[in-house]
Structures are given as structure tokens and as C-alpha cells.
VEXGUDO-609521 format. One record per residue (C-alpha): residue in one letter; x, z negated, y; residue number from 0. Coordinates in pm, whole numbers. Layout:
REM residues N
+------+--------+--------+--------+-----+
| type |      x |      z |      y | seq |
+------+--------+--------+--------+-----+
|    A |      X |      Z |      Y | NUM |
...
+------+--------+--------+--------+-----+
This chain:
REM residues 198
+------+--------+--------+--------+-----+
| type |      x |      z |      y | seq |
+------+--------+--------+--------+-----+
|    M |   8666 | -11535 |   8908 |   0 |
|    I |   8377 | -11336 |   9047 |   1 |
|    S |   8176 | -11156 |   8778 |   2 |
|    S |   8191 | -10776 |   8765 |   3 |
|    E |   7811 | -10763 |   8811 |   4 |
|    I |   7833 | -10949 |   9142 |   5 |
|    L |   8134 | -10745 |   9255 |   6 |
|    K |   7945 | -10422 |   9184 |   7 |
|    K |   7639 | -10554 |   9368 |   8 |
|    Y |   7853 | -10598 |   9680 |   9 |
|    R |   8007 | -10249 |   9647 |  10 |
|    A |   8346 | -10335 |   9498 |  11 |
|    Q |   8543 | -10049 |   9344 |  12 |
|    L |   8731 | -10079 |   9013 |  13 |
|    L |   9067 |  -9908 |   9065 |  14 |
|    S |   9301 |  -9785 |   8793 |  15 |
|    V |   9646 |  -9883 |   8919 |  16 |
|    P |   9967 |  -9751 |   8760 |  17 |
|    K |  10270 |  -9971 |   8700 |  18 |
|    N |  10481 | -10030 |   9015 |  19 |
|    K |  10201 |  -9917 |   9251 |  20 |
|    L |  10186 | -10118 |   9574 |  21 |
|    L |   9839 | -10253 |   9655 |  22 |
|    F |   9938 | -10373 |  10000 |  23 |
|    N |  10253 | -10435 |  10202 |  24 |
|    E |  10375 | -10748 |  10375 |  25 |
|    G |  10254 | -10733 |  10735 |  26 |
|    G |   9973 | -10491 |  10656 |  27 |
|    P |   9614 | -10554 |  10768 |  28 |
|    A |   9415 | -10778 |  10531 |  29 |
|    N |   9111 | -10558 |  10478 |  30 |
|    N |   9019 | -10626 |  10114 |  31 |
|    Y |   8955 | -10890 |   9850 |  32 |
|    F |   9132 | -10807 |   9521 |  33 |
|    Q |   9067 | -10933 |   9168 |  34 |
|    V |   9249 | -10839 |   8847 |  35 |
|    E |   9023 | -10700 |   8574 |  36 |
|    S |   9315 | -10624 |   8338 |  37 |
|    G |   9691 | -10599 |   8370 |  38 |
|    Q |   9912 | -10802 |   8602 |  39 |
|    V |   9999 | -10813 |   8972 |  40 |
|    R |  10294 | -10978 |   9142 |  41 |
|    M |  10303 | -11086 |   9506 |  42 |
|    Y |  10647 | -11113 |   9664 |  43 |
|    I |  10838 | -11128 |   9990 |  44 |
|    L |  11181 | -10990 |  10074 |  45 |
|    N |  11431 | -11223 |  10238 |  46 |
|    P |  11667 | -11090 |  10510 |  47 |
|    D |  11925 | -11006 |  10240 |  48 |
|    G |  11672 | -10790 |  10054 |  49 |
|    Q |  11625 | -11036 |   9767 |  50 |
|    E |  11271 | -11061 |   9631 |  51 |
|    F |  11101 | -11400 |   9609 |  52 |
|    T |  10788 | -11405 |   9393 |  53 |
|    Q |  10493 | -11578 |   9558 |  54 |
|    G |  10261 | -11550 |   9260 |  55 |
|    I |  10178 | -11363 |   8941 |  56 |
|    F |   9812 | -11279 |   8882 |  57 |
|    N |   9646 | -11190 |   8551 |  58 |
|    A |   9297 | -11091 |   8437 |  59 |
|    G |   9036 | -11292 |   8627 |  60 |
|    D |   9272 | -11393 |   8909 |  61 |
|    S |   9210 | -11299 |   9270 |  62 |
|    F |   9486 | -11246 |   9524 |  63 |
|    G |   9536 | -11179 |   9894 |  64 |
|    E |   9225 | -11366 |  10003 |  65 |
|    P |   9396 | -11624 |  10232 |  66 |
|    A |   9487 | -11343 |  10474 |  67 |
|    V |   9134 | -11200 |  10456 |  68 |
|    L |   8976 | -11538 |  10529 |  69 |
|    G |   9237 | -11641 |  10786 |  70 |
|    E |   9230 | -11304 |  10964 |  71 |
|    F |   9608 | -11257 |  10962 |  72 |
|    P |   9824 | -10980 |  10811 |  73 |
|    Y |   9922 | -11001 |  10445 |  74 |
|    P |  10220 | -11241 |  10434 |  75 |
|    S |  10361 | -11069 |  10123 |  76 |
|    S |  10343 | -10746 |   9926 |  77 |
|    A |  10145 | -10697 |   9603 |  78 |
|    I |  10255 | -10466 |   9322 |  79 |
|    A |  10116 | -10387 |   8977 |  80 |
|    V |  10359 | -10520 |   8715 |  81 |
|    R |  10202 | -10293 |   8454 |  82 |
|    Q |   9909 | -10051 |   8426 |  83 |
|    S |   9615 | -10249 |   8566 |  84 |
|    K |   9250 | -10233 |   8662 |  85 |
|    I |   9186 | -10402 |   8995 |  86 |
|    W |   8863 | -10473 |   9180 |  87 |
|    R |   8883 | -10398 |   9553 |  88 |
|    L |   8609 | -10532 |   9781 |  89 |
|    P |   8619 | -10452 |  10155 |  90 |
|    K |   8635 | -10756 |  10383 |  91 |
|    P |   8283 | -10722 |  10537 |  92 |
|    D |   8125 | -10708 |  10189 |  93 |
|    F |   8342 | -10998 |  10069 |  94 |
|    M |   8235 | -11212 |  10363 |  95 |
|    Q |   7869 | -11127 |  10293 |  96 |
|    L |   7917 | -11221 |   9927 |  97 |
|    L |   8058 | -11561 |  10029 |  98 |
|    K |   7772 | -11624 |  10275 |  99 |
|    E |   7512 | -11554 |  10008 | 100 |
|    N |   7683 | -11731 |   9713 | 101 |
|    F |   7794 | -12085 |   9795 | 102 |
|    D |   7911 | -12155 |   9438 | 103 |
|    I |   8153 | -11861 |   9454 | 104 |
|    H |   8272 | -11973 |   9798 | 105 |
|    L |   8341 | -12321 |   9660 | 106 |
|    H |   8526 | -12177 |   9359 | 107 |
|    I |   8752 | -11970 |   9586 | 108 |
|    D |   8817 | -12279 |   9801 | 109 |
|    R |   8934 | -12464 |   9487 | 110 |
|    V |   9159 | -12175 |   9383 | 111 |
|    L |   9317 | -12168 |   9729 | 112 |
|    C |   9377 | -12544 |   9719 | 113 |
|    Q |   9549 | -12511 |   9380 | 114 |
|    R |   9773 | -12240 |   9524 | 115 |
|    L |   9863 | -12465 |   9817 | 116 |
|    Q |   9960 | -12737 |   9570 | 117 |
|    Y |  10180 | -12486 |   9381 | 118 |
|    K |  10347 | -12362 |   9701 | 119 |
|    A |  10418 | -12721 |   9813 | 120 |
|    M |  10576 | -12792 |   9473 | 121 |
|    I |  10793 | -12477 |   9489 | 122 |
|    L |  10902 | -12551 |   9847 | 123 |
|    T |  11015 | -12898 |   9743 | 124 |
|    E |  11195 | -12763 |   9437 | 125 |
|    V |  11378 | -12484 |   9617 | 126 |
|    S |  11490 | -12705 |   9904 | 127 |
|    S |  11581 | -13020 |   9712 | 128 |
|    Y |  11679 | -12977 |   9347 | 129 |
|    D |  11941 | -12829 |   9116 | 130 |
|    P |  11870 | -12517 |   8905 | 131 |
|    E |  11779 | -12706 |   8587 | 132 |
|    H |  11524 | -12922 |   8765 | 133 |
|    R |  11373 | -12617 |   8940 | 134 |
|    L |  11339 | -12427 |   8612 | 135 |
|    M |  11194 | -12720 |   8416 | 136 |
|    T |  10941 | -12790 |   8690 | 137 |
|    I |  10816 | -12432 |   8702 | 138 |
|    L |  10820 | -12396 |   8321 | 139 |
|    N |  10620 | -12718 |   8278 | 140 |
|    Y |  10379 | -12611 |   8553 | 141 |
|    F |  10304 | -12280 |   8381 | 142 |
|    K |  10288 | -12446 |   8040 | 143 |
|    S |  10016 | -12681 |   8166 | 144 |
|    K |   9834 | -12395 |   8339 | 145 |
|    L |   9855 | -12140 |   8059 | 146 |
|    S |   9798 | -12373 |   7764 | 147 |
|    N |   9476 | -12525 |   7906 | 148 |
|    D |   9639 | -12869 |   7937 | 149 |
|    K |   9732 | -12883 |   7565 | 150 |
|    S |  10081 | -13005 |   7656 | 151 |
|    D |  10169 | -13094 |   7295 | 152 |
|    E |  10141 | -12728 |   7183 | 153 |
|    E |  10447 | -12505 |   7193 | 154 |
|    M |  10431 | -12205 |   7422 | 155 |
|    I |  10631 | -11885 |   7463 | 156 |
|    V |  10704 | -11842 |   7834 | 157 |
|    P |  10556 | -11506 |   7945 | 158 |
|    F |  10815 | -11445 |   8216 | 159 |
|    T |  11150 | -11268 |   8218 | 160 |
|    R |  11468 | -11433 |   8346 | 161 |
|    Q |  11441 | -11210 |   8653 | 162 |
|    Q |  11083 | -11326 |   8722 | 163 |
|    L |  11191 | -11690 |   8685 | 164 |
|    A |  11477 | -11625 |   8928 | 165 |
|    D |  11237 | -11463 |   9175 | 166 |
|    M |  10999 | -11761 |   9151 | 167 |
|    T |  11266 | -12028 |   9198 | 168 |
|    G |  11496 | -11864 |   9452 | 169 |
|    L |  11784 | -11863 |   9203 | 170 |
|    R |  12011 | -11577 |   9103 | 171 |
|    V |  11928 | -11428 |   8762 | 172 |
|    E |  12280 | -11517 |   8641 | 173 |
|    T |  12214 | -11882 |   8730 | 174 |
|    V |  11884 | -11874 |   8539 | 175 |
|    I |  12052 | -11727 |   8229 | 176 |
|    R |  12336 | -11981 |   8240 | 177 |
|    T |  12098 | -12274 |   8297 | 178 |
|    I |  11864 | -12169 |   8014 | 179 |
|    K |  12160 | -12148 |   7772 | 180 |
|    K |  12270 | -12497 |   7879 | 181 |
|    M |  11916 | -12634 |   7838 | 182 |
|    E |  11891 | -12475 |   7492 | 183 |
|    A |  12223 | -12637 |   7389 | 184 |
|    E |  12087 | -12973 |   7509 | 185 |
|    G |  11761 | -12927 |   7311 | 186 |
|    K |  11537 | -12916 |   7619 | 187 |
|    L |  11392 | -12578 |   7517 | 188 |
|    S |  11445 | -12318 |   7246 | 189 |
|    L |  11484 | -11942 |   7236 | 190 |
|    E |  11286 | -11722 |   6999 | 191 |
|    D |  11367 | -11348 |   7003 | 192 |
|    K |  11520 | -11400 |   7350 | 193 |
|    K |  11193 | -11558 |   7472 | 194 |
|    I |  11187 | -11914 |   7606 | 195 |
|    K |  10984 | -12155 |   7395 | 196 |
|    L |  10869 | -12495 |   7522 | 197 |
+------+--------+--------+--------+-----+
């Protein structure tokens, strides 16, 4: 996460973004670095059948879209505000200048990108090789470890809807619902007010 003071110094703008507002489209020119100040952003692609596949969900402090900026290729997916959000937008020339003058920030972004590559490799393996239960447990355990700061013994309410889980795993929402019910019956997870608890 780049501090707001540094972002302001390099002429970033803090945008107020309403729910369901597109920040950029798949195939569009990668002209800006984005960082969530508050709210939530989802990046997704559409397959040839029109089904959405979620590439990532970004919360306060998370940046998104920077691989295309650094790699000088069009955005490979679209980004949309999941709810009312405040988003920093920094034009590419200013972002590149920021990286040149702040090696520690450059290194941090490199680490973030490597973690995303690890996540994408995991998802690719899951989607291409495993049954629905395995896919769901892998992604649920991944987010539990990420969101609970590696306190794997603590219970966690999963902050995603069945539809979001379907979009992240390439499954149909009906399959996710059926699989979650089966996993609950087997004691692999529990439901609390319709929320998944691990």
C-alpha cells in the first residue's frame, strides 16, 4: 500500500466511485495505477458464453491493474466497484516516476505481484484439475489464511457470497450452494445466518 501522502505528492486523485461503476474495461488502455482507499473493487473477465470469472477482489489498501501498467499491455480484465468506494487514481507517468524515486515502494509492489501470480497459479490448477468441493475448500482456506493474518486456528466468517465464490472458482452458483450444503452436513464448515464459517 502506498501512503496517501506519497500518492498526493505524485498528483494522484481520490475519486468517489458509486457502486457498480466501471473503473476500466477489459482491453482498454492501461493508463493509471489504482489503489482502494475504502470500499471494494472486483476485477473480472467474461468468457465467450458471457459468464463472469472473478480475477480478484480488492479492499482498502489494495492496489489493482498495475501489471498492465508496468507491462504496457491493455487491461486483461474489467474493474468494477462492488460498493460505494474511494479510489486513488495515479496516471502512469507519475506512477513510473514514483517507482523510480522510491525503491522500497517498487519492491513492495513486486512482492504483491508475485503473491498474485501464486494465487492465479493455484486457481488455474484448481479449475482445471479438481472437483467442486476441493476447489471451494482451497479458495476458502486461502482467504482464511490471508484475511485472518495467518491465525489459522481462529474461526472466520467468509466475506463472499455464493455468487462471488462461483465466479472465483469457475463453478455455477447452484453447484456452489449444493457443495456447501454437503460440506456442512459432513462437518467441514458451518453456516451462521447463511454465512459460511470456517
